[in-house]
OpenMM code with the backbone's topology and positions (N, CA, C; nanometers):
from openmm import Vec3, app, unit

residues = "UNK UNK UNK UNK UNK UNK UNK UNK UNK UNK UNK UNK UNK UNK UNK UNK UNK UNK UNK UNK UNK UNK UNK UNK UNK UNK UNK UNK UNK UNK UNK UNK UNK UNK UNK UNK UNK UNK UNK UNK UNK UNK UNK UNK UNK UNK UNK UNK UNK UNK UNK UNK UNK UNK UNK UNK UNK UNK UNK UNK UNK UNK UNK UNK UNK UNK UNK UNK UNK UNK UNK UNK UNK UNK UNK UNK UNK UNK UNK UNK UNK UNK UNK UNK UNK UNK UNK UNK UNK UNK UNK UNK UNK UNK UNK UNK UNK UNK UNK UNK UNK UNK UNK UNK UNK UNK UNK UNK UNK UNK UNK UNK UNK UNK UNK UNK UNK UNK UNK UNK UNK UNK UNK UNK UNK UNK UNK UNK UNK UNK UNK UNK UNK UNK UNK UNK UNK UNK UNK UNK UNK UNK UNK UNK UNK UNK UNK UNK UNK UNK UNK UNK UNK UNK UNK UNK UNK UNK UNK UNK UNK UNK UNK".split()
positions = [
    Vec3(-3.4319, -1.4717, 5.3831),
    Vec3(-3.4819, -1.4183, 5.2945),
    Vec3(-3.4904, -1.4262, 5.1360),
    Vec3(-3.4198, -1.5392, 5.1366),
    Vec3(-3.4114, -1.6007, 4.9911),
    Vec3(-3.5315, -1.6784, 4.9992),
    Vec3(-3.5642, -1.7527, 5.0731),
    Vec3(-3.6617, -1.8312, 5.0986),
    Vec3(-3.7959, -1.7841, 5.0703),
    Vec3(-3.7930, -1.6821, 5.1557),
    Vec3(-3.9388, -1.5907, 5.1130),
    Vec3(-3.9409, -1.5137, 4.9682),
    Vec3(-3.8178, -1.4787, 4.9286),
    Vec3(-3.8386, -1.4166, 4.7930),
    Vec3(-3.9218, -1.5319, 4.7034),
    Vec3(-3.8447, -1.6059, 4.7149),
    Vec3(-3.8605, -1.7021, 4.5772),
    Vec3(-3.9678, -1.8068, 4.6412),
    Vec3(-4.0100, -1.8049, 4.7587),
    Vec3(-4.1860, -1.8120, 4.7600),
    Vec3(-4.2744, -1.7691, 4.7200),
    Vec3(-4.2466, -1.6170, 4.7294),
    Vec3(-4.3293, -1.5168, 4.6986),
    Vec3(-4.3674, -1.5106, 4.5478),
    Vec3(-4.2415, -1.5696, 4.4904),
    Vec3(-4.2278, -1.5400, 4.3169),
    Vec3(-4.2934, -1.7149, 4.2849),
    Vec3(-4.2374, -1.7999, 4.3397),
    Vec3(-4.3673, -1.9199, 4.3212),
    Vec3(-4.4878, -1.8457, 4.3006),
    Vec3(-4.5441, -1.8293, 4.4082),
    Vec3(-4.6789, -1.8130, 4.4562),
    Vec3(-4.7731, -1.7077, 4.3227),
    Vec3(-4.6756, -1.6142, 4.3229),
    Vec3(-4.7059, -1.5282, 4.1732),
    Vec3(-4.6893, -1.5916, 4.0241),
    Vec3(-4.6158, -1.6944, 4.0149),
    Vec3(-4.6156, -1.7459, 3.8814),
    Vec3(-4.7175, -1.8431, 3.9100),
    Vec3(-4.7816, -1.9201, 4.0190),
    Vec3(-4.9021, -2.0081, 4.0236),
    Vec3(-5.0270, -1.9260, 4.0168),
    Vec3(-5.0416, -1.8147, 4.0544),
    Vec3(-5.1770, -1.6840, 4.0304),
    Vec3(-5.1769, -1.6899, 3.9023),
    Vec3(-5.0570, -1.6773, 3.7987),
    Vec3(-5.0689, -1.5741, 3.6966),
    Vec3(-5.1059, -1.6830, 3.6424),
    Vec3(-5.0723, -1.8079, 3.5999),
    Vec3(-5.1264, -1.9376, 3.5007),
    Vec3(-5.3000, -1.9937, 3.5675),
    Vec3(-5.2995, -1.9789, 3.6946),
    Vec3(-5.4233, -2.0422, 3.7322),
    Vec3(-5.5359, -1.9667, 3.7045),
    Vec3(-5.5091, -1.8229, 3.6800),
    Vec3(-5.5976, -1.7031, 3.5916),
    Vec3(-5.6048, -1.6578, 3.4993),
    Vec3(-5.5276, -1.7335, 3.3959),
    Vec3(-5.4930, -1.7734, 3.2534),
    Vec3(-5.6285, -1.7966, 3.2090),
    Vec3(-5.6653, -1.7226, 3.0734),
    Vec3(-5.7970, -1.8078, 3.0223),
    Vec3(-5.7512, -1.8899, 2.9304),
    Vec3(-5.8074, -1.9705, 2.9155),
    Vec3(-5.8092, -2.1140, 2.8372),
    Vec3(-5.8116, -2.0272, 2.6962),
    Vec3(-5.7204, -2.1130, 2.5865),
    Vec3(-5.7238, -2.0714, 2.4761),
    Vec3(-5.8276, -2.1266, 2.3705),
    Vec3(-5.9367, -2.0474, 2.2893),
    Vec3(-6.0469, -2.1226, 2.2535),
    Vec3(-5.9832, -2.2197, 2.1064),
    Vec3(-6.0603, -2.3148, 2.0749),
    Vec3(-6.0405, -2.4113, 1.9766),
    Vec3(-6.0426, -2.3274, 1.8866),
    Vec3(-5.9683, -2.3215, 1.7914),
    Vec3(-6.0449, -2.2919, 1.5980),
    Vec3(-6.0659, -2.4067, 1.5325),
    Vec3(-6.1744, -2.3750, 1.4906),
    Vec3(-6.2509, -2.4742, 1.4117),
    Vec3(-6.1938, -2.4249, 1.2469),
    Vec3(-6.1369, -2.5437, 1.1915),
    Vec3(-6.1219, -2.4958, 1.0952),
    Vec3(-6.1882, -2.5595, 0.9414),
    Vec3(-6.2475, -2.4573, 0.8258),
    Vec3(-6.3621, -2.5094, 0.7473),
    Vec3(-6.2635, -2.6572, 0.6432),
    Vec3(-6.3351, -2.7332, 0.6547),
    Vec3(-6.2368, -2.8715, 0.5360),
    Vec3(-6.2146, -2.7972, 0.4267),
    Vec3(-6.1199, -2.8154, 0.3738),
    Vec3(-6.0613, -2.7851, 0.2648),
    Vec3(-6.0958, -2.9309, 0.1509),
    Vec3(-6.1087, -2.8744, 0.0186),
    Vec3(-6.1554, -2.9243, -0.0874),
    Vec3(-6.0331, -3.0234, -0.1006),
    Vec3(-6.0796, -3.1681, -0.1641),
    Vec3(-5.9538, -3.2653, -0.1658),
    Vec3(-5.8996, -3.2343, -0.2830),
    Vec3(-5.7854, -3.2488, -0.2905),
    Vec3(-5.6720, -3.1878, -0.3811),
    Vec3(-5.6447, -3.3263, -0.4921),
    Vec3(-5.6594, -3.2774, -0.5797),
    Vec3(-5.6014, -3.3773, -0.7081),
    Vec3(-5.4900, -3.4695, -0.7075),
    Vec3(-5.3727, -3.4014, -0.6490),
    Vec3(-5.2651, -3.4526, -0.6710),
    Vec3(-5.2209, -3.4316, -0.4802),
    Vec3(-5.1323, -3.5713, -0.5409),
    Vec3(-5.0971, -3.6050, -0.3550),
    Vec3(-4.9553, -3.5044, -0.2830),
    Vec3(-4.9738, -3.4906, -0.1719),
    Vec3(-4.8957, -3.3424, -0.1216),
    Vec3(-4.7359, -3.4205, -0.1624),
    Vec3(-4.6265, -3.3788, -0.1930),
    Vec3(-4.4754, -3.3642, -0.2199),
    Vec3(-4.4288, -3.4145, -0.0614),
    Vec3(-4.3532, -3.5062, -0.0200),
    Vec3(-4.2888, -3.5445, 0.1063),
    Vec3(-4.1793, -3.3880, 0.0914),
    Vec3(-4.1624, -3.3658, 0.2199),
    Vec3(-4.0452, -3.2701, 0.2278),
    Vec3(-3.9534, -3.2916, 0.3914),
    Vec3(-3.8581, -3.2597, 0.3811),
    Vec3(-3.7646, -3.2799, 0.4777),
    Vec3(-3.8280, -3.2006, 0.5707),
    Vec3(-3.8289, -3.1972, 0.7562),
    Vec3(-3.8399, -3.1342, 0.8438),
    Vec3(-3.7340, -2.9898, 0.8371),
    Vec3(-3.8313, -2.8406, 0.8700),
    Vec3(-3.7349, -2.7334, 0.8419),
    Vec3(-3.7528, -2.6772, 0.6698),
    Vec3(-3.8058, -2.7898, 0.5704),
    Vec3(-3.7912, -2.7170, 0.4361),
    Vec3(-3.8679, -2.6462, 0.4212),
    Vec3(-3.8723, -2.5499, 0.3584),
    Vec3(-4.0484, -2.4792, 0.3020),
    Vec3(-4.1253, -2.5676, 0.1876),
    Vec3(-4.2536, -2.5609, 0.1977),
    Vec3(-4.3312, -2.6268, 0.1470),
    Vec3(-4.3307, -2.5534, -0.0112),
    Vec3(-4.3336, -2.6410, -0.1226),
    Vec3(-4.3279, -2.5913, -0.2661),
    Vec3(-4.1648, -2.6166, -0.3058),
    Vec3(-4.0954, -2.6470, -0.2734),
    Vec3(-3.9411, -2.6617, -0.3006),
    Vec3(-3.9130, -2.8045, -0.3109),
    Vec3(-3.8430, -2.8203, -0.3940),
    Vec3(-3.8057, -2.9695, -0.4248),
    Vec3(-3.6921, -3.0136, -0.3478),
    Vec3(-3.6915, -3.1360, -0.2867),
    Vec3(-3.5839, -3.1865, -0.1840),
    Vec3(-3.4671, -3.2084, -0.2673),
    Vec3(-3.3550, -3.1374, -0.1891),
    Vec3(-3.2354, -3.1808, -0.2360),
    Vec3(-3.0963, -3.1634, -0.1485),
    Vec3(-2.9685, -3.2157, -0.2093),
    Vec3(-2.9150, -3.2481, -0.1068),
    Vec3(-2.8617, -3.0820, -0.0626),
    Vec3(-2.7806, -3.0638, 0.0628),
    Vec3(-2.7446, -2.9573, 0.1068),
    Vec3(-2.6457, -2.8862, 0.0114),
    Vec3(-2.6438, -2.7801, -0.0050),
    Vec3(-2.5598, -2.7231, -0.1212),
    Vec3(-2.4371, -2.6571, -0.0440),
    Vec3(-2.3330, -2.6834, -0.0947),
    Vec3(-2.1794, -2.6210, -0.0099),
    Vec3(-2.1671, -2.4910, -0.0863),
    Vec3(-2.1414, -2.3706, 0.0278),
    Vec3(-2.0793, -2.2684, -0.0232),
    Vec3(-1.9563, -2.2693, -0.0600),
    Vec3(-1.9128, -2.1614, -0.1714),
    Vec3(-1.8228, -2.1665, -0.1956),
    Vec3(-1.7055, -2.1233, -0.0940),
    Vec3(-1.5718, -2.1823, -0.1058),
    Vec3(-1.5097, -2.1177, 0.0114),
    Vec3(-1.4659, -1.9771, 0.0007),
    Vec3(-1.4085, -1.8950, 0.1304),
    Vec3(-1.3481, -1.7658, 0.0972),
    Vec3(-1.2309, -1.7942, 0.0037),
    Vec3(-1.1468, -1.9122, 0.0540),
    Vec3(-1.0096, -1.9440, 0.0283),
    Vec3(-0.9910, -2.0708, 0.0347),
    Vec3(-0.8818, -2.1129, -0.0441),
    Vec3(-0.8096, -2.2674, -0.0068),
    Vec3(-0.7077, -2.2608, -0.0569),
    Vec3(-0.5689, -2.3243, 0.0326),
    Vec3(-0.4612, -2.3183, 0.0177),
    Vec3(-0.3863, -2.3707, 0.1501),
    Vec3(-0.2474, -2.3258, 0.1609),
    Vec3(-0.1703, -2.3708, 0.2633),
    Vec3(-0.1339, -2.2967, 0.3872),
    Vec3(-0.1592, -2.3321, 0.4933),
    Vec3(-0.1622, -2.2568, 0.6458),
    Vec3(-0.0746, -2.3211, 0.7149),
    Vec3(-0.0196, -2.2309, 0.8089),
    Vec3(0.1121, -2.2579, 0.9186),
    Vec3(0.0415, -2.2127, 0.9805),
    Vec3(0.1116, -2.2357, 1.1364),
    Vec3(0.0926, -2.1680, 1.2890),
    Vec3(0.2422, -2.1222, 1.3467),
    Vec3(0.1813, -2.0697, 1.4295),
    Vec3(0.2844, -2.0074, 1.5244),
    Vec3(0.2625, -1.9904, 1.6238),
    Vec3(0.3710, -1.9741, 1.7029),
    Vec3(0.3460, -2.0238, 1.8718),
    Vec3(0.4328, -1.9844, 1.9536),
    Vec3(0.5274, -1.9824, 2.0202),
    Vec3(0.6226, -1.9846, 2.0941),
    Vec3(0.7357, -1.8565, 2.1154),
    Vec3(0.7732, -1.8402, 1.9907),
    Vec3(0.8384, -1.7097, 1.9327),
    Vec3(0.8133, -1.5774, 1.9428),
    Vec3(0.6633, -1.6175, 1.9244),
    Vec3(0.5623, -1.4916, 1.8890),
    Vec3(0.4805, -1.4575, 2.0473),
    Vec3(0.4646, -1.5833, 2.1470),
    Vec3(0.3996, -1.5599, 2.2479),
    Vec3(0.3971, -1.4037, 2.3253),
    Vec3(0.3127, -1.3353, 2.3642),
    Vec3(0.3537, -1.2625, 2.4404),
    Vec3(0.3560, -1.1148, 2.3444),
    Vec3(0.3827, -1.0779, 2.2178),
    Vec3(0.4072, -1.0160, 2.1662),
    Vec3(0.2504, -0.9205, 2.1232),
    Vec3(0.2932, -0.8063, 2.0677),
    Vec3(0.1741, -0.7104, 2.0484),
    Vec3(0.0988, -0.7321, 1.8850),
    Vec3(0.0175, -0.7804, 1.8540),
    Vec3(-0.0623, -0.8584, 1.7395),
    Vec3(-0.1031, -0.6917, 1.6739),
    Vec3(-0.1510, -0.7032, 1.5600),
    Vec3(-0.1692, -0.6085, 1.4331),
    Vec3(-0.2772, -0.5528, 1.5412),
    Vec3(-0.3877, -0.6098, 1.5997),
    Vec3(-0.5116, -0.5699, 1.6852),
    Vec3(-0.4897, -0.5010, 1.7961),
    Vec3(-0.3588, -0.4950, 1.8259),
    Vec3(-0.3137, -0.3933, 1.9534),
    Vec3(-0.3190, -0.5096, 2.0865),
    Vec3(-0.3495, -0.6381, 2.0977),
    Vec3(-0.3478, -0.7013, 2.2105),
    Vec3(-0.2547, -0.8163, 2.2029),
    Vec3(-0.2239, -0.8750, 2.3110),
    Vec3(-0.0974, -0.9312, 2.2921),
    Vec3(-0.1333, -1.1053, 2.2604),
    Vec3(-0.0569, -1.1636, 2.1947),
    Vec3(-0.0576, -1.2697, 2.1019),
    Vec3(-0.0539, -1.3555, 2.2248),
    Vec3(-0.1401, -1.4767, 2.2333),
    Vec3(-0.1686, -1.5811, 2.3077),
    Vec3(-0.1749, -1.6965, 2.2281),
    Vec3(-0.0763, -1.8359, 2.2179),
    Vec3(-0.0818, -1.9385, 2.1517),
    Vec3(-0.1666, -2.0207, 2.1795),
    Vec3(-0.2416, -1.9965, 2.2627),
    Vec3(-0.3415, -2.0917, 2.3701),
    Vec3(-0.5090, -2.0254, 2.3325),
    Vec3(-0.4758, -1.9158, 2.2549),
    Vec3(-0.6010, -1.8829, 2.2034),
    Vec3(-0.6579, -1.9352, 2.0510),
    Vec3(-0.7628, -1.8963, 2.0357),
    Vec3(-0.8206, -1.9570, 1.8775),
    Vec3(-0.8111, -1.8586, 1.8157),
    Vec3(-0.7085, -1.7944, 1.7524),
    Vec3(-0.7010, -1.7009, 1.7058),
    Vec3(-0.5882, -1.7053, 1.5425),
    Vec3(-0.5793, -1.5917, 1.4430),
    Vec3(-0.5214, -1.6244, 1.3240),
    Vec3(-0.4560, -1.4993, 1.2750),
    Vec3(-0.3788, -1.5469, 1.1941),
    Vec3(-0.2897, -1.3960, 1.1141),
    Vec3(-0.3619, -1.4078, 0.9694),
    Vec3(-0.4334, -1.3140, 0.9187),
    Vec3(-0.4372, -1.3296, 0.7646),
    Vec3(-0.3918, -1.1802, 0.7286),
    Vec3(-0.3670, -1.1635, 0.5463),
    Vec3(-0.3138, -1.0677, 0.5327),
    Vec3(-0.4011, -0.9717, 0.4513),
    Vec3(-0.5442, -1.0309, 0.4720),
    Vec3(-0.6296, -0.9106, 0.3729),
    Vec3(-0.7795, -0.9015, 0.4809),
    Vec3(-0.8170, -0.9968, 0.5785),
    Vec3(-0.9365, -0.9979, 0.6100),
    Vec3(-0.9398, -0.9012, 0.7343),
    Vec3(-1.0559, -0.8021, 0.7473),
    Vec3(-1.0686, -0.7245, 0.8649),
    Vec3(-1.0424, -0.7999, 0.9850),
    Vec3(-0.9261, -0.7436, 1.0341),
    Vec3(-0.9151, -0.7512, 1.1965),
    Vec3(-1.0641, -0.7547, 1.2930),
    Vec3(-1.0502, -0.8815, 1.3734),
    Vec3(-1.1855, -0.9368, 1.4203),
    Vec3(-1.3019, -1.0405, 1.3316),
    Vec3(-1.2589, -1.0431, 1.2562),
    Vec3(-1.3407, -1.1728, 1.1298),
    Vec3(-1.3257, -1.3098, 1.1860),
    Vec3(-1.4505, -1.3562, 1.2094),
    Vec3(-1.4708, -1.5002, 1.2271),
    Vec3(-1.4570, -1.5778, 1.1599),
    Vec3(-1.3567, -1.6744, 1.1344),
    Vec3(-1.3328, -1.7581, 1.0290),
    Vec3(-1.3395, -1.9236, 1.0182),
    Vec3(-1.3881, -1.9570, 0.9661),
    Vec3(-1.4204, -2.1469, 1.0023),
    Vec3(-1.2870, -2.2094, 0.8627),
    Vec3(-1.1887, -2.2693, 0.9768),
    Vec3(-1.0572, -2.3026, 0.9193),
    Vec3(-1.0816, -2.4507, 0.8978),
    Vec3(-1.0963, -2.5191, 0.8020),
    Vec3(-1.1115, -2.6770, 0.7694),
    Vec3(-0.9504, -2.7372, 0.7276),
    Vec3(-0.9282, -2.8278, 0.7886),
    Vec3(-0.7932, -2.8991, 0.7342),
    Vec3(-0.8213, -3.0281, 0.6556),
    Vec3(-0.7786, -2.9519, 0.5035),
    Vec3(-0.8539, -3.0602, 0.4169),
    Vec3(-0.8060, -3.2136, 0.4499),
    Vec3(-0.7242, -3.2346, 0.4855),
    Vec3(-0.6438, -3.3941, 0.4783),
    Vec3(-0.7237, -3.4637, 0.6423),
    Vec3(-0.7821, -3.4145, 0.7075),
    Vec3(-0.8545, -3.5107, 0.7799),
    Vec3(-0.9978, -3.4285, 0.8195),
    Vec3(-1.0413, -3.3500, 0.7559),
    Vec3(-1.1665, -3.2829, 0.7568),
    Vec3(-1.1956, -3.1948, 0.9003),
    Vec3(-1.1395, -3.2158, 1.0100),
    Vec3(-1.1772, -3.1068, 1.1161),
    Vec3(-1.1388, -2.9582, 1.0624),
    Vec3(-1.2363, -2.9304, 1.1793),
    Vec3(-1.2583, -2.7462, 1.1492),
    Vec3(-1.2599, -2.7263, 1.2796),
    Vec3(-1.2407, -2.5598, 1.2455),
    Vec3(-1.2440, -2.4849, 1.4347),
    Vec3(-1.2788, -2.3571, 1.3769),
    Vec3(-1.3134, -2.2713, 1.4444),
    Vec3(-1.3340, -2.1302, 1.4318),
    Vec3(-1.2472, -2.0157, 1.4961),
    Vec3(-1.1962, -1.9466, 1.4202),
    Vec3(-1.0704, -1.8321, 1.4942),
    Vec3(-1.0806, -1.7361, 1.4499),
    Vec3(-1.0331, -1.6525, 1.5515),
    Vec3(-1.0814, -1.4650, 1.5249),
    Vec3(-0.9677, -1.3957, 1.4678),
    Vec3(-0.9550, -1.3379, 1.3728),
    Vec3(-0.8174, -1.2869, 1.3243),
    Vec3(-0.7721, -1.1467, 1.3770),
    Vec3(-0.6497, -1.1778, 1.4713),
    Vec3(-0.6275, -1.0657, 1.5338),
    Vec3(-0.4454, -1.0312, 1.4755),
    Vec3(-0.4814, -1.0846, 1.3626),
    Vec3(-0.2824, -1.0325, 1.3390),
    Vec3(-0.2700, -1.0585, 1.1677),
    Vec3(-0.2009, -0.9552, 1.1188),
    Vec3(-0.1432, -0.9834, 0.9874),
    Vec3(-0.0134, -1.0992, 0.9716),
    Vec3(-0.0369, -1.1613, 0.8412),
    Vec3(0.0484, -1.2411, 0.7977),
    Vec3(-0.0016, -1.3536, 0.6965),
    Vec3(0.0351, -1.4465, 0.6549),
    Vec3(0.1671, -1.5035, 0.7177),
    Vec3(0.2350, -1.4431, 0.6139),
    Vec3(0.4105, -1.4082, 0.6318),
    Vec3(0.4917, -1.3627, 0.5707),
    Vec3(0.5551, -1.4573, 0.5053),
    Vec3(0.5109, -1.5810, 0.5007),
    Vec3(0.5710, -1.6636, 0.4202),
    Vec3(0.5070, -1.6657, 0.2581),
    Vec3(0.5768, -1.6739, 0.1435),
    Vec3(0.4789, -1.6443, 0.0650),
    Vec3(0.4344, -1.7991, 0.0224),
    Vec3(0.3450, -1.8218, -0.0671),
    Vec3(0.2504, -1.9229, -0.0525),
    Vec3(0.1516, -1.9766, 0.0298),
    Vec3(0.1815, -1.9376, 0.1578),
    Vec3(0.0925, -1.9505, 0.2876),
    Vec3(-0.0649, -1.8342, 0.2961),
    Vec3(-0.1806, -1.9229, 0.2988),
    Vec3(-0.2492, -1.8048, 0.3176),
    Vec3(-0.3167, -1.7186, 0.4371),
    Vec3(-0.2890, -1.8244, 0.5648),
    Vec3(-0.3054, -1.7836, 0.6950),
    Vec3(-0.2191, -1.8649, 0.8239),
    Vec3(-0.1667, -1.8106, 0.9234),
    Vec3(-0.1100, -1.8671, 1.0228),
    Vec3(-0.2151, -1.8769, 1.1463),
    Vec3(-0.2250, -1.9920, 1.1853),
    Vec3(-0.3066, -2.0281, 1.3140),
    Vec3(-0.2440, -2.0281, 1.4339),
    Vec3(-0.2843, -1.9743, 1.5540),
    Vec3(-0.2308, -2.0191, 1.6876),
    Vec3(-0.1841, -2.1365, 1.6954),
    Vec3(-0.0884, -2.1829, 1.8148),
    Vec3(-0.0379, -2.3512, 1.8268),
    Vec3(-0.1823, -2.4281, 1.8655),
    Vec3(-0.2775, -2.3385, 1.9708),
    Vec3(-0.3856, -2.4531, 1.9969),
    Vec3(-0.4912, -2.4395, 1.8906),
    Vec3(-0.4942, -2.3451, 1.8036),
    Vec3(-0.6215, -2.3659, 1.6742),
    Vec3(-0.5377, -2.4953, 1.5882),
    Vec3(-0.4026, -2.4970, 1.5362),
    Vec3(-0.3447, -2.5938, 1.4600),
    Vec3(-0.3357, -2.7105, 1.5204),
    Vec3(-0.3497, -2.6964, 1.6667),
    Vec3(-0.3462, -2.8466, 1.7280),
    Vec3(-0.4926, -2.8880, 1.7324),
    Vec3(-0.5743, -2.8141, 1.7374),
    Vec3(-0.7019, -2.8644, 1.7266),
    Vec3(-0.7567, -2.9230, 1.6122),
    Vec3(-0.7279, -2.8760, 1.5106),
    Vec3(-0.7699, -2.9177, 1.3962),
    Vec3(-0.6617, -3.0442, 1.3353),
    Vec3(-0.5740, -3.0730, 1.4339),
    Vec3(-0.5022, -3.1781, 1.3528),
    Vec3(-0.3404, -3.1654, 1.2669),
    Vec3(-0.3019, -3.0470, 1.2779),
    Vec3(-0.1755, -3.0361, 1.1930),
    Vec3(-0.0703, -3.1087, 1.2298),
    Vec3(-0.0295, -3.2150, 1.1254),
    Vec3(0.0555, -3.2916, 1.1735),
    Vec3(0.2003, -3.2722, 1.1419),
    Vec3(0.2008, -3.1764, 1.0456),
    Vec3(0.3549, -3.0988, 0.9982),
    Vec3(0.3311, -2.9385, 1.0529),
    Vec3(0.4530, -2.8744, 1.0113),
    Vec3(0.4330, -2.7561, 0.9573),
    Vec3(0.3127, -2.6703, 0.9423),
    Vec3(0.2509, -2.7244, 0.8328),
    Vec3(0.1828, -2.6544, 0.7467),
    Vec3(0.1196, -2.7713, 0.7016),
    Vec3(-0.0482, -2.7345, 0.6731),
    Vec3(-0.1565, -2.8143, 0.6081),
    Vec3(-0.2369, -2.7349, 0.4981),
    Vec3(-0.2627, -2.7870, 0.3842),
    Vec3(-0.4015, -2.7697, 0.3036),
    Vec3(-0.5068, -2.7394, 0.3913),
    Vec3(-0.5476, -2.6127, 0.3798),
    Vec3(-0.7003, -2.5798, 0.4095),
    Vec3(-0.7784, -2.4870, 0.3529),
    Vec3(-0.9417, -2.5000, 0.3930),
    Vec3(-1.0023, -2.4669, 0.3315),
    Vec3(-1.0560, -2.3046, 0.4605),
    Vec3(-1.0881, -2.1739, 0.3919),
    Vec3(-1.1297, -2.0917, 0.4794),
    Vec3(-1.2466, -2.0580, 0.4609),
    Vec3(-1.3612, -2.0247, 0.5080),
    Vec3(-1.4824, -1.9715, 0.5339),
    Vec3(-1.5223, -1.9013, 0.6493),
    Vec3(-1.5737, -1.7385, 0.6057),
    Vec3(-1.5992, -1.6597, 0.6643),
    Vec3(-1.7224, -1.6880, 0.7597),
    Vec3(-1.7356, -1.6437, 0.8615),
    Vec3(-1.8537, -1.6955, 0.9536),
    Vec3(-1.9466, -1.5713, 1.0015),
    Vec3(-2.0251, -1.5347, 1.0193),
    Vec3(-2.1059, -1.4270, 1.0480),
    Vec3(-2.0837, -1.3905, 1.2084),
    Vec3(-2.0575, -1.3216, 1.2816),
    Vec3(-2.0177, -1.3211, 1.4556),
    Vec3(-2.1463, -1.3479, 1.4822),
    Vec3(-2.2915, -1.3697, 1.4700),
    Vec3(-2.4498, -1.4237, 1.5023),
    Vec3(-2.3894, -1.5670, 1.5260),
    Vec3(-2.3608, -1.6364, 1.3997),
    Vec3(-2.3325, -1.7994, 1.4118),
    Vec3(-2.2589, -1.8661, 1.5310),
    Vec3(-2.1439, -1.7518, 1.5483),
    Vec3(-2.0207, -1.7454, 1.6236),
    Vec3(-2.1300, -1.7686, 1.7887),
    Vec3(-2.1738, -1.6572, 1.8259),
    Vec3(-2.2665, -1.6469, 1.9284),
    Vec3(-2.3484, -1.7658, 1.9439),
    Vec3(-2.4599, -1.8057, 1.8326),
    Vec3(-2.5244, -1.9084, 1.8654),
    Vec3(-2.4705, -2.0388, 1.9035),
    Vec3(-2.3398, -2.0732, 1.8241),
    Vec3(-2.2871, -2.1767, 1.8798),
    Vec3(-2.2245, -2.2131, 2.0187),
    Vec3(-2.1422, -2.0728, 2.0566),
    Vec3(-2.1365, -2.0992, 2.2244),
    Vec3(-2.2466, -2.0602, 2.3121),
    Vec3(-2.3749, -2.0448, 2.2518),
    Vec3(-2.4697, -2.0873, 2.3610),
    Vec3(-2.5484, -1.9075, 2.4333),
    Vec3(-2.4765, -1.8336, 2.3331),
    Vec3(-2.5131, -1.6895, 2.3518),
    Vec3(-2.6670, -1.6347, 2.3140),
] * unit.nanometer
topology = app.Topology()
chain = topology.addChain("A")
for resn in residues:
    res = topology.addResidue(resn, chain)
    for name in ("N", "CA", "C"):
        topology.addAtom(name, app.Element.getBySymbol(name[0]), res)
């Protein structure tokens, strides 16, 4: 049955493409010669703008982050879900629950995107608590590291994951 359906689908596709009319070639009138030479642009850059290096966006926050794991594993978070130390999640005092944040370890440049699902940290001077797995993935050597936080749009996360 599957062979019959796939054969019929292939036949319909072939018939649709075989009967499609060719696209006519459009002839454009020649343009008047320009007195100035065109400027080179990088691929994907709009014409007419000067080339420049990529502008770094201002970070949402920079400071010290820590991680939490085994002692909180399975406990209910502020979002109502159970904390899983192996998920890529984090705790932040102010960001709305469900916010995606790019966390960059400033000592080695490694970064990861985590989802805020809890409140904290409760230790003064720290800006974020990462789950155990998130901290390991960006190379936390000690219990705390200096990090940069950038809020990420959900669409960016979906594109990065291939959705």
